[in-house]
C-alpha positions in Angstrom: 0.0 0.0 0.0 2.8 2.4 0.9 4.6 1.7 -2.4 1.5 2.4 -4.3 1.0 5.8 -2.5 4.6 6.7 -3.2 4.3 5.8 -6.9 1.1 7.8 -7.2 2.7 10.8 -5.6 5.7 10.6 -7.9 3.5 10.3 -11.0 1.5 13.3 -9.9 4.6 15.4 -9.3 6.0 14.5 -12.7 2.8 15.2 -14.5 2.7 18.6 -12.8 6.1 19.4 -14.1 5.2 18.4 -17.6 2.0 20.4 -17.5 3.8 23.5 -16.3 5.8 23.6 -19.6 2.8 24.7 -21.7 0.0 27.2 -21.4 -3.6 26.3 -22.5 -5.6 29.1 -23.8 -9.4 28.9 -24.1 -10.6 30.7 -27.2 -14.0 31.6 -28.7 -14.9 28.7 -31.0 -17.2 31.0 -33.0 -14.2 33.1 -34.0 -11.5 30.4 -34.4 -13.2 27.1 -34.9 -11.2 25.7 -32.0 -11.7 25.6 -28.2 -8.1 25.4 -27.1 -4.5 26.1 -28.2 -1.4 25.0 -26.6 1.4 27.5 -26.5 4.9 25.8 -26.0 6.8 27.2 -23.0 9.8 28.0 -25.2 7.7 30.2 -27.4 6.4 32.2 -24.4 10.0 32.5 -23.1 11.3 33.7 -26.5 8.6 36.3 -26.7 9.1 37.6 -23.2 12.9 37.8 -23.7 13.0 39.6 -27.0 12.4 43.4 -27.0 10.5 45.0 -29.8 9.0 48.5 -29.9 5.4 48.9 -28.9 2.9 49.9 -31.6 0.1 52.2 -30.7 -3.2 50.8 -32.0 -6.7 52.0 -31.4 -8.5 48.7 -32.3 -9.4 46.0 -29.8 -6.6 43.5 -29.3 -8.2 40.3 -28.0 -7.9 36.6 -28.8 -9.4 36.0 -32.2 -9.0 39.5 -33.5 -6.9 40.2 -36.6 -4.1 42.7 -36.6 -3.9 45.0 -39.7 -0.8 44.9 -42.0 0.3 48.2 -40.5 1.2 46.4 -37.3 4.7 44.8 -37.7 4.9 41.2 -36.4 8.1 39.2 -35.6 8.6 35.5 -36.3 9.5 33.3 -33.3 12.8 31.6 -34.3 12.4 27.8 -34.7 8.6 28.0 -34.4 7.0 29.0 -37.8 3.5 28.8 -36.4 4.0 31.7 -34.0 4.8 35.4 -34.3 4.5 38.2 -31.8 4.4 41.9 -31.4 3.9 44.5 -28.7 0.7 46.5 -29.0 -0.1 49.3 -26.5 2.6 48.0 -24.2 1.2 44.4 -24.2 2.9 41.4 -25.8 0.7 39.6 -28.3 1.2 36.1 -29.8 0.0 36.0 -33.4 -0.6 33.4 -36.1 1.8 34.6 -38.7 -0.3 33.3 -41.6 -3.6 34.9 -40.6 -2.4 37.7 -38.2 -5.0 36.5 -35.8 -4.2 37.0 -32.1 -3.6 33.7 -30.3 -2.8 35.1 -26.9 -2.2 38.4 -25.1 0.6 37.9 -22.5 0.2 39.6 -19.2 
């Protein structure tokens, strides 16, 4: 019984570590056709560590909205499915093909 409890505790600890490496974002399925997106931890780290100038933008920047071509986006090296920018002093993760906002980092 004690070995079973120790094994269960070890598995729970390891699964928590693995879970902490990604961020799950709930999105509006009416806008995106999807209910969740997983953002790899290394993508978030890359975006948080690379400085780019903030762009002033009057439109609403929320998950599912599309940024206009006038807002410069930057590719995440090694991850072609992710780009980012800083809009109104907030870091934004963007789909580089559609320019749709995937996540607003706080």
